[in-house]
N, C-alpha and C positions, 0 to 999 in steps of 0.2 A: 238172625238169629236168636240177640237178645231182644227185638220189637214185638217176635211172637211170643217168645216165653214170658213176657211182660204183659200180654194181652193174654194169654191162656194166664197168668195169678192174676187180672181187677178179673176175669170170668169165673176165675174157679172151676175153669176147666183142666180139669185132672188130667184125663184123655191125652187131650189136643199137646198134654203140658210133657207128659212121657211119651210122645211121640218124636218130639224137637228132641228133647234130653239122647233119645236114640237115635234119632239121628244124627247129632252132633260126636256119637262116640263111635260111628259105622264109618261117617268120614271121616275121623280125627281132625275136626275141625278144633284147632290153639284153643286151649283152655287158659285165659288171662281174665286179669282179676273182673273187667264188667261180664263175662262171661260166668263163671264161676259162680257168683252174685246173683245174678240172672233165675238161676239153676236153682239157686238158696230161697230165695225168695218165692218162687211161681210154688216150690212142693210146699212152703211152709202155709204158704195164703190157700191153697187146695187143701190144707188140714193132712198133707200126707209130713211128717212133720221125721219119721223115724229117715224117710228118704230124702228129708232137705237136710238132718243131721249124716247124714251118713257120706254125701256132697263135701259137707263142710271139714270134715274131719281126713278124709282120705284124699281132700287137694292142699298140696302145696301152695299151690296158689292162689295167697289170700290175701286181702288188704281189707282195710275197715269198717267198708263197707260190708264187706263177707263175715264179718264180724257181729255186725251189725243189724243187720240183716238176720241170721242165728236167731241171734238173741232178742230179738221180736218174735223173731217165729215162733219157741218155744216158750213164751209169756202169753204169749195170745191164744198156747193149745194144751192150756193147762199144766206148762212145766215149768212154773213160776223159778223150785227151787234150778233146776238145772239155768235157767235161764241168768238166776244169779251167780253162778259158777264160773258159766262161761266171763261173764261179764269178770267177776273177778279172776280169771285165763287173760283177759285183754289186757284189763289191769297194770300184768305183769309183760306182757308182748313186744314190740316191739313199736304196736300204733299208740296213741293217747287218744281217749273217749271224748269225742264229741257230744254235742246238744242230742243228736238220733239214739247215741253210747245210752246218753242218760234217762232218753221218754225208754226206753228196753225194759229199765230199769226199775224207773213207777210205773208203766205196764203188767211187772210181775207180780207190786206192790197193788197195784187194784183189783188183780184177780185171785189174789192167795186170797186164803181164805184167815187168816193173821191180819188182822187189827191190828197189830202193836207194829206191823210193818210201815204206816202210816209214818211215827216218827221219823226214822231210817229214811224214810223218801220225802221226809222234812227235811232234812237232814243234807241228805244226798244235795238237796235244790242250793242250799245258802254256803253250800262248799265245791258247786259249781264255778269251774275259773270263770265260766261265760255267762251274760245273760240268757234267763228261761226265754223260751219261745210261748206264743200262744199250744204250740202244741204239747209243753212239759205242763204245762202251766192245769191245761184241758185236762191230761193223764193222771194229776193227781186230786183233784176236788172229781175226776168219779172215782178213785175211790175213797174219796169223802163221803159221796151218796153212799154207797157199796155199804160201807163201815155205818154207818151215823155219823162221822165226824165236825162236829160242827162250826169248834173252833178253830180248827187246819182249815175248814172249808171257807170264814171268811177272812182270814187271809189268802189265799188262794184267788178268789173273789175280786176281790179288792184289786192283787195283783192283774188278773187277768181284763178286768172294769180298764184299769187305767192305760193298761196297755193298747188297746183299740175299742172304749168306749163304743161303737156302733155294732159291735159281735154280740150274739143272743149269749150263746156257749155260759158266759160266769153269771147272769141269769139265770138261766135255764136249771143247769145243774145246783147253784146253789136253792132255788128252789127247789128241788129235787131232795138236798141235801136236809133241809128245812123240814118238809116232809117225814122226810123216814124218820126223822128224830121227835116226829110227834108236837111241829112248834105251826101248825098251820097257817097262823096270820102271818108269821112271818114267809111264812109259804105264797102265799098269796099275794104280801106287796110286793112282791121279788116281779111279780108277774105283770104288776100295776105297772111296777115302774118300767116292764118293758113298754107297754102297751102306753104308755102316756110318752116315752121315749118311742113313739113311732120302731121301738125295732122290730124284728119278726126274725120267726126261726123257719130256717130251711129244711123242706120234708127227709125226714129219712130214708133212704136207697138200698138195698140191697139183691143180691141175683144168687140164682141155683141154676145146676145144669142137670136137664132130668133127660136122657136120652140122647146127649149129643145134645141137646137144645138151650140154651142161654134164656132164662126165664127173670124181667129184673121186676121186681116190683116198691112204689114209692107208697110213704105214710096217708094212708090219710085217701088214697086213689083206687078207684076201679074201673082204671081203663085195660088191664089184662084183658084179652079176648075167650078165655077161660075162668074168668073169678064168680062166677054163677056157680061150678062144679069146681072148686076150689073152696067155696062157704057152705058147701052141703056137705064136703068132706070131712071139713074142721068142724061144722055143727054137734055131725053124727056121733 
């Protein structure tokens, strides 16, 4: 069941996910922490945050993974304040926040329209009991890009490249931060630096479910069988 829920979450296949959840209820399958987390994750990744929150609030069996799943789900579905509120509840619970918990907080800061949260996010990272990984740094520099904060962005990019000099994320996002702040020459320098070091950016990928069929799109690719039809509709 968990594998099927995870597959539905990755594909954004809400109807299949709902069917699996309904099957679990009808067959009275035990709701342990792993199953509860998978259900929450599925609903959140399919954009049904209300159902995900209902599962979280109504189930007594909750582990740290369940808390993390709903915090990230709220943060990525436009409920930033609620995500921060749940994180505060987590801090008062029996569980200790981990790296994933802090990624949820940073994601909420990233998606929020309040640029002032960047300083709060910076303080969160500085006060973390563990060393930030690439995902945490990436969340913060994405927020810097959105709000055009060059100062914090430079600090984050430096830490990202020190963590993994071959990773493109720090260069690409810092270039975007500079461009958003109208520092176009510095933005170009980041791209040139990538080219000199032979660092390549992996193309983005997204998927969408239409009439029960999942369609996948890769940035820059024209391999989808209905690509011409899609372009005609989008251009009109």
